[in-house]
N, C-alpha and C positions, 0 to 999 in steps of 0.2 A: 334351152327352150325355142321352138320355132316361132318365128313371128308371122302372124297372120295378117295379110293385107286386107282391110275392110272393103275394098273395092271388088273383091271376088264373091262376096256374099250376095249382092244383088243380082249378079248375072247368073249365079247358081240357083237363085229362087225364081227367076222369071220363067225357066224351063218347066217348073212343077206347078206354075199358076193354075192351070185348070184343075188340079186336085186339091187345091186348098179348101173348097166347099166340103170335101168328102173327109177331111181330117178329123173331125169330131167322131164320125163312125169308126175310123180305123184305130183311134186312140183306145177305144174300148173293146176291141177285138183281139183277145189272146194276150199273152205275156210280151214283155219288150223283146225277148229273145225270139219268141216265134214270129212277131212282126219283122224283126230284123232279117230272118231267114227267108220270109215271104218276099220282102223288098229286094234281097239279093238275087232272088230268081228272076225278078222282072227285067226286061231288057229296055231300060229307060236311062239312058246316059246322064240326062240332066238330074234326075233323082239320085243317081249314084255320085255325082258331083257334089251335090247338097250334103249328102250324107258324109262325104269326105270332109267338107268344110266343118260341119257340126262336130265330127270327130276330132278335128284338129283343135277347134274351139274347147270342147270338153276336156281334151288331154291338157292343153294350156291352163285352164281354170283349176283343174284338179292339182296341177303341179305348183301353181301359185298358192293355192289353199295350204297344201302340204307343207311348203316352204315357210309360209306365214305361221302356220300351227307349230312347227319346229321352232322357230325363232321366239315365239311367244311362250313357249313351254320351257325353253333353256333359260331365258334371261328376263322375262317381264316384258312390258310394254316399252321401255326405254331402249331396248335393244333393236326394236323394229324401226327406229328412226332412220338407219341406213338403207332400209328397203324402199321399194316403190310406195309412194304415198306417205313416207315419213311417219307411219303410225297413225295417220289421220284418214285412213280409208275404211270403207264399210266393212271389209273382212276383219280388220283388227277390232273395230268396235263392237261387232257382233261376238267375236271371240271373248273378249274382255267381259261383255255382258253375261254370255253364258257360262263363263268360267269353266267350260268343258273343252275348250280348244287346246 
């Protein structure tokens, strides 16, 4: 898993600051795949950098979730004590509550 430095998020967001008031309009416009294609056509380096940061965060989150899900399904909540959070993190509690993890 790649480690994301939290210090790169703020500079990535400052370059897209003028577009933030327009986000509610664009979120309702088309599907996520369509919006991604439109954004990829734009020549806005700051926006592309922000998309890269969000993609890395999404990948890391999904990796953590899948790992936690696998551990919980293999051996129950006590096997998660060796993982980050020692079984006391929000993902573990939500998985145990929903019993679908």
